[in-house]
N, C-alpha and C positions, 0 to 999 in steps of 0.2 A: 467519378463513380465510387460509391462507398464499398470498401473491402468487405468480404464475407466474414462476419464476426466469428461464426463457428469455426471457420478455417483458421482465422488468426489465433483463436484461443487454443485450438488443438495443436497447431504448429508450435506454439510457445512452450509446450511441454517438453520439447526436444531441445538438445543442445545444438545451436546453430553457430557456424563459424562467424567471426566478426564481419567478413565480407558480405554475408547475406543479410545483415541487419542494416536498417536505415541509419544514416549519421545521427539523426535525432535520438533514436533508441540507444545507440551505442554511447552517445554522450551522456544520456541519463544514467545508464548502467555504470559508466566509468565515474561519474560524479558522485553517485550514491554509495558505491562500493559496499563496505561492511554494514552500512546503515540498512541495507535491504533485509538482512537477517533480523535486525532490531525491529523493523516494522512488522515483519511476519510474526515475530514472537509477541509483539504488543497486540496484534489483532487476534491471535490464538488465545492469549491470556484474557483479553476483553470478552471473547465469546464464552469462555469457561466461567468467568465471574458473572456475566450476564445471566447465564443459565442458572447459576446458584442463587442469584438474587431473585429471579422470577419464580423459582420454585418455592421461595419463602413468602410470596405475595398471595394472599387469599384470592380465589378466583373472582369473587365479587368486586375486587379492586382493580382487576385487569381490563384492558380493552385491546383493540386490534393493533394499537401502536406501542403497547407496553414493552415488548421485546425489542422493537426497533429503537425506541427511545433509550432503554437501558444500554443497548449496544453502543449507541452514539455517545452516551455519557461515559461509558467505560473506556472507549477509545480515546476520547478527548482527555480524560483524567490521566490515563497512563502515558499518553504522549506528553502531557504537561509535566508529569513526574520526571520523565526522562530528558525532555528537551527544554524545559523551562519556558522562557519568554519567546522562544522561537515559534511557539504556538500562539497565533494571534487571532483575535476576533475579526470576522468579516461581516459584510452587510447581510441582511436577511437571516440573521441567527445562525450563520455559518462560522466555521473556524478553518484555519489553514496552518499547515506546518511549513515554515519557511526554512528550507534546508538545501544547502549547496546549489544556489542559483535557481531553485525551483520553489514553487508553492504547491504542496501536496494537499489535495482535497479528498477526504475520506467519505465514501459512500457505499451503501448497499447497491449491488449491481442486479440488473434484471437477468433472466436466463439467456438473453441475447447479448449480454456483456456490456450493457450501457448503464450509466448512472441512473438510479431509480429516482426520477424527479417528476414533480408536477411541472408541466411546461409553462414557464413564466418568462418574462422579459430578462430577468437576471440569469436564469438557468440557460437560456438561449445564448446570452452574452458570454457565459463561461465556456460553452462548447463551440462558440464561433470564433471569438478572438484568440483564445488559447493563451492569453496573458492577463495579468492583473494590473490595474492602474496604481501600482506601487513603485517607489524608486527602483530603477533598474528593470522594471516590467518583467518580473520573473515568470517563466513559463509555467503553465498549469499542467500537472499530471494528476489524474484521478487514481487513487488507490482504493480498490474496491474488493468486495467479497460477495460470494454467492452462498446462499443457504438453502436448505430444504424448506418447503412451504411453512412448516411450523417451527422453524428455527431449531429443529432437532440436531442437525449436523451442519458444520461449516464445510462447504464444498471446495471452494477455490479462493485464492487471494491473488489479485491481478493488479498490474499497473497499465493504464490506458491513456494515451495521448490523443486528444480530439481537437481538431481545428476545422473551422467552417462546417461544424456538425458532422464531420466525417472522421472515422477512426484512422489515425496515421500509423499507429502500431499498438500492439498489446503484448504483454509478456507475463508469464506465470512467475510470480515472485517467490513461491516456495521452491520451484525448480531452480530459479536463478540464485537464490541464497545457497542452495546445495552446491551449485557450480562454483560460486565464489569461495566457499570453504575448501572444496577439493583443489582449486587452482591457487590457493594462497601460497605465497613465497615460502621457501624452506629456509629455516634458520639453523645453523650449525653451532652448537654450544659446547665449548670445551669443559670437560669434567676430569676429576682425578682418575677415573677409570677409562677415559677415552673421550670420544665425541658422541654427543646426543643430537640426533637430527629430528626436528619436529616442525610441523606446519606453523607458520607465523600467522596467528589470527589475532586481530585487534581486540583488546579487552573491552568488553561492553558493560555499561552501567546496568544495574538492576532496574527492571521496569515496574517493580512494585507488585 
């Protein structure tokens, strides 16, 4: 039975103890760690740059896919700037980020929290098998965002794991990034005036 997506997405806004998460979700969060904040920043930056680009395009040159296409291009470009050749082309004009034993697929989500796809043999395969036919068969996790109908606002950024066309888990990445920052280990640094205590947060590259 498919879990209620609305419940999954609402629940993911709250901090849950590790014991209440599935092993699959906990593994994803542990493996990605500080990369979660990087991904959130990239999607937010891509949205802002997409809006600026679209505003400069005369209305006669736009169509119903203009914003979606610019958003996809911005995400792919910023991921490539940051992660280099870990962004790889896939079949059917897709791309994936191969990161820490996963392949992350970036998609606009529907309001129900599912990847916005035309149902094809390939899209069904991705949401059924849950893995890619690459060395090591990395697990697929969809990184998605929801927007208002006219792309005026970016509403949410989520990670969703789908197997056999059923949602296994979903998590709010913005909330998770905040949790990771708050729970970062503490580093005690000696100085001439005493000790300075500060959170240990991994240095991140600029995303461009």
